[in-house]
Backbone bond lengths (Angstrom), bond angles and torsions (degrees), N, CA, C in turn:
res aa  C-N    CA-C-N  psi(-1)  N-CA   C-N-CA  omega(-1)  CA-C   N-CA-C  phi
1 M - - - 1.456 - - 1.523 109.19 -
2 R 1.281 116.60 138.09 1.454 124.33 -177.53 1.537 109.79 -85.63
3 D 1.351 115.40 132.55 1.462 116.08 176.53 1.520 108.74 -80.86
4 K 1.335 117.39 164.08 1.456 122.52 -172.97 1.521 113.15 -64.60
5 K 1.329 117.94 -21.70 1.452 120.85 -178.21 1.527 112.56 -84.00
6 T 1.322 117.52 -17.91 1.454 121.22 -179.71 1.521 109.01 -78.91
7 K 1.313 114.83 127.46 1.457 120.56 -178.34 1.528 110.37 -79.40
8 M 1.315 116.15 142.44 1.460 121.36 177.26 1.524 109.34 -71.35
9 S 1.327 116.43 146.02 1.460 120.58 175.18 1.528 109.32 -74.05
10 E 1.322 115.96 164.59 1.466 120.39 178.14 1.528 111.06 -59.52
11 R 1.337 116.70 -39.64 1.466 119.84 179.07 1.524 111.02 -64.50
12 E 1.332 116.74 -38.75 1.469 120.03 179.49 1.527 110.83 -67.95
13 I 1.317 116.61 -39.84 1.471 120.62 177.36 1.521 109.45 -62.49
14 L 1.337 116.01 -47.96 1.457 121.75 178.57 1.526 110.53 -56.27
15 G 1.316 116.68 -48.89 1.455 121.20 -178.70 1.519 113.17 -63.19
16 K 1.328 115.25 -43.26 1.471 119.68 179.64 1.523 110.36 -62.14
17 N 1.327 116.40 -41.10 1.458 120.08 -178.95 1.521 112.01 -69.71
18 I 1.325 117.26 -41.90 1.465 119.24 177.88 1.521 109.81 -61.55
19 R 1.337 116.87 -45.50 1.469 119.98 178.83 1.529 110.65 -59.52
20 G 1.322 116.47 -46.61 1.463 120.34 -178.01 1.523 112.73 -62.00
21 F 1.336 116.76 -46.14 1.462 119.77 179.99 1.526 111.41 -70.10
22 R 1.324 117.37 -34.06 1.461 120.52 176.86 1.522 110.24 -63.50
23 Q 1.328 115.81 -46.64 1.465 120.13 -179.96 1.529 110.92 -66.37
24 L 1.318 116.41 -37.74 1.460 120.66 178.40 1.526 110.78 -61.05
25 K 1.320 115.38 -36.66 1.470 120.07 179.44 1.530 111.59 -81.37
26 G 1.335 117.59 -8.69 1.460 120.99 177.94 1.516 113.86 80.26
27 L 1.328 116.78 24.86 1.462 121.00 179.40 1.519 110.79 -97.79
28 R 1.313 115.81 147.01 1.460 121.42 171.39 1.526 107.62 -91.04
29 Q 1.325 116.27 160.35 1.462 120.08 178.11 1.525 110.76 -55.30
30 K 1.309 116.79 -40.41 1.460 122.01 -178.84 1.527 110.56 -60.35
31 E 1.327 117.07 -42.49 1.464 121.12 -179.45 1.529 111.20 -67.26
32 L 1.322 116.36 -42.79 1.465 120.19 179.04 1.526 110.11 -65.76
33 S 1.318 116.70 -43.12 1.465 119.92 -178.37 1.526 110.98 -60.83
34 K 1.313 116.43 -42.95 1.465 120.89 179.55 1.528 110.63 -64.73
35 A 1.324 116.96 -41.07 1.463 121.43 -176.86 1.532 112.74 -67.70
36 V 1.337 116.93 -31.68 1.471 119.62 -175.30 1.530 113.23 -105.59
37 G 1.330 117.73 -3.60 1.458 120.65 176.27 1.518 114.93 80.63
38 L 1.314 116.54 30.68 1.466 121.79 175.28 1.522 108.58 -119.79
39 S 1.325 116.78 158.61 1.462 119.14 176.41 1.531 109.38 -74.07
40 M 1.320 114.84 158.03 1.462 120.07 177.11 1.528 110.05 -62.94
41 D 1.332 116.98 -35.23 1.458 121.77 177.69 1.534 110.69 -61.64
42 T 1.330 116.63 -41.04 1.468 120.54 179.22 1.526 110.63 -66.18
43 I 1.319 117.70 -43.51 1.473 121.01 177.22 1.523 109.47 -59.31
44 S 1.319 117.23 -43.66 1.457 121.70 178.45 1.528 111.19 -59.59
45 K 1.336 116.37 -46.40 1.463 120.50 179.30 1.524 111.65 -64.05
46 I 1.334 116.99 -38.81 1.472 120.26 176.78 1.520 109.87 -60.59
47 E 1.330 116.33 -48.18 1.463 120.71 -177.91 1.523 112.38 -64.67
48 L 1.315 117.38 -28.60 1.469 121.33 178.11 1.529 112.27 -85.91
49 G 1.332 116.91 -3.70 1.461 120.88 -179.10 1.516 113.03 75.16
50 K 1.331 116.64 23.81 1.470 120.72 -176.20 1.522 113.18 -109.40
51 Q 1.321 117.36 -4.56 1.464 120.49 -178.17 1.524 109.61 -93.30
52 E 1.322 115.94 124.95 1.461 120.57 176.92 1.520 109.84 -96.28
53 N 1.310 115.52 158.67 1.470 122.65 172.33 1.526 113.27 53.37
54 I 1.304 116.36 60.11 1.460 121.02 175.14 1.526 106.22 -82.65
55 G 1.301 117.08 124.20 1.457 120.79 -177.87 1.519 112.58 -66.07
56 L 1.316 114.99 146.43 1.460 120.96 179.15 1.513 111.29 -59.00
57 K 1.334 116.89 -37.55 1.469 118.61 -179.42 1.531 111.07 -62.85
58 Y 1.339 117.06 -32.56 1.467 119.41 177.84 1.523 111.30 -75.18
59 L 1.323 116.89 -37.65 1.469 119.01 176.32 1.533 110.70 -62.69
60 I 1.322 115.90 -41.03 1.467 119.67 177.61 1.525 110.35 -64.20
61 S 1.323 117.28 -42.81 1.473 120.81 178.01 1.521 111.65 -61.72
62 I 1.329 116.10 -41.99 1.470 120.65 178.38 1.522 109.78 -62.10
63 C 1.325 116.79 -45.13 1.466 120.51 179.67 1.519 111.60 -61.75
64 R 1.310 116.38 -42.14 1.474 119.50 178.52 1.525 110.78 -63.37
65 E 1.309 116.03 -42.17 1.467 119.90 -179.32 1.527 111.41 -66.57
66 L 1.331 116.65 -34.54 1.473 120.94 -178.18 1.520 112.79 -92.21
67 D 1.337 116.95 -1.89 1.472 122.45 -179.45 1.523 111.95 57.51
68 I 1.327 116.14 49.15 1.458 120.78 179.22 1.528 110.08 -131.50
69 A 1.315 115.00 161.21 1.466 121.44 174.14 1.524 108.31 -81.40
70 I 1.315 116.52 144.87 1.469 120.23 -176.68 1.532 111.65 -59.52
71 E 1.330 117.40 -30.55 1.467 120.03 179.28 1.518 112.12 -60.12
72 Q 1.331 116.08 -30.68 1.462 120.17 -177.98 1.525 112.54 -64.07
73 L 1.314 117.11 -21.44 1.460 120.01 -179.83 1.525 112.56 -72.05
74 F 1.322 116.82 -24.05 1.461 120.25 -171.00 1.523 114.29 -108.47
75 L 1.326 118.04 4.68 1.459 121.49 179.49 1.522 110.39 -92.84
76 E 1.337 115.83 136.17 1.472 117.76 176.71 1.517 110.31 -61.62
77 D 1.331 116.36 -33.78 1.458 121.17 175.63 1.523 107.54 -125.65
78 P 1.350 117.60 90.41 1.465 119.71 -174.69 1.520 113.84 -61.87
79 K 1.321 117.45 -19.39 1.460 120.24 177.54 1.522 111.12 -71.17
80 S 1.338 116.54 -12.80 1.463 120.11 -178.26 1.522 112.67 -84.71
81 L 1.344 117.44 -2.70 1.462 120.42 -179.99 1.518 109.28 -63.62
82 R 1.313 114.96 123.27 1.455 120.72 -179.56 1.525 108.61 -95.07
83 I 1.304 115.53 127.43 1.454 120.52 178.84 1.513 107.83 -107.97
84 E 1.328 115.39 127.78 1.453 120.57 179.78 1.514 109.09 -110.84
85 L 1.300 115.67 139.84 1.441 122.06 175.89 1.520 107.44 -100.18
86 V 1.304 116.01 120.74 1.460 120.61 179.49 1.518 107.56 -99.11
87 I 1.324 115.14 120.14 1.451 120.28 -178.56 1.524 108.41 -109.02
88 S 1.308 115.11 122.66 1.463 120.19 176.58 1.521 108.41 -112.31
89 D 1.307 115.57 168.24 1.464 119.65 176.67 1.525 110.47 -57.41
90 K 1.326 115.34 -36.02 1.458 121.06 -176.97 1.531 112.49 -64.17
91 N 1.324 117.32 -41.43 1.468 118.49 -176.04 1.528 113.44 -101.62
92 F 1.322 118.46 0.81 1.458 121.79 -176.98 1.527 111.99 -63.11
93 E 1.340 116.77 -45.11 1.464 119.73 -178.45 1.528 111.18 -62.96
94 G 1.312 116.84 -42.25 1.454 120.21 178.20 1.522 112.02 -62.96
95 L 1.325 115.82 -39.43 1.455 120.93 177.81 1.527 111.09 -64.81
96 K 1.327 116.52 -38.51 1.473 120.53 177.51 1.520 110.90 -61.27
97 E 1.324 116.08 -42.34 1.461 120.51 -179.84 1.530 111.32 -64.79
98 I 1.313 116.31 -42.12 1.467 120.58 177.72 1.521 110.38 -61.24
99 C 1.323 116.42 -45.08 1.468 120.36 179.78 1.522 111.74 -63.20
100 K 1.321 117.09 -38.58 1.472 120.19 177.95 1.523 110.57 -60.72
101 K 1.337 115.90 -42.73 1.467 120.13 -179.80 1.533 111.45 -68.10
102 L 1.319 115.94 -38.12 1.464 119.80 -178.76 1.523 112.55 -72.78
103 F 1.325 115.67 -37.81 1.463 120.81 -173.46 1.533 109.96 -117.78
104 K 1.310 115.68 56.88 1.460 120.08 179.94 1.517 109.51 -56.44
105 E 1.313 112.64 130.59 1.474 116.94 -179.17 1.492 110.72 -99.04
């Protein structure tokens, strides 16, 4: 058992986040494995932080399936990810129209 002062490894953080987002989405390991083209055993090892050399294409597939940004996989607290909206002159008018539709007065 890990004491509270011991920092989690990157693989453990990755695994914990994948498990958390998978469960949040209501998917079983079997469903995620089928969707991303990995075995259920590999998904299990990833979630336990025991799988080495996970290919980028699989991480991207996992993120797409879980509807998350890849950065969220590597944060100790993925809820801390700050998302910024960049508004330029080019997209400002479109954003105004979207807001009008969303917040009809």
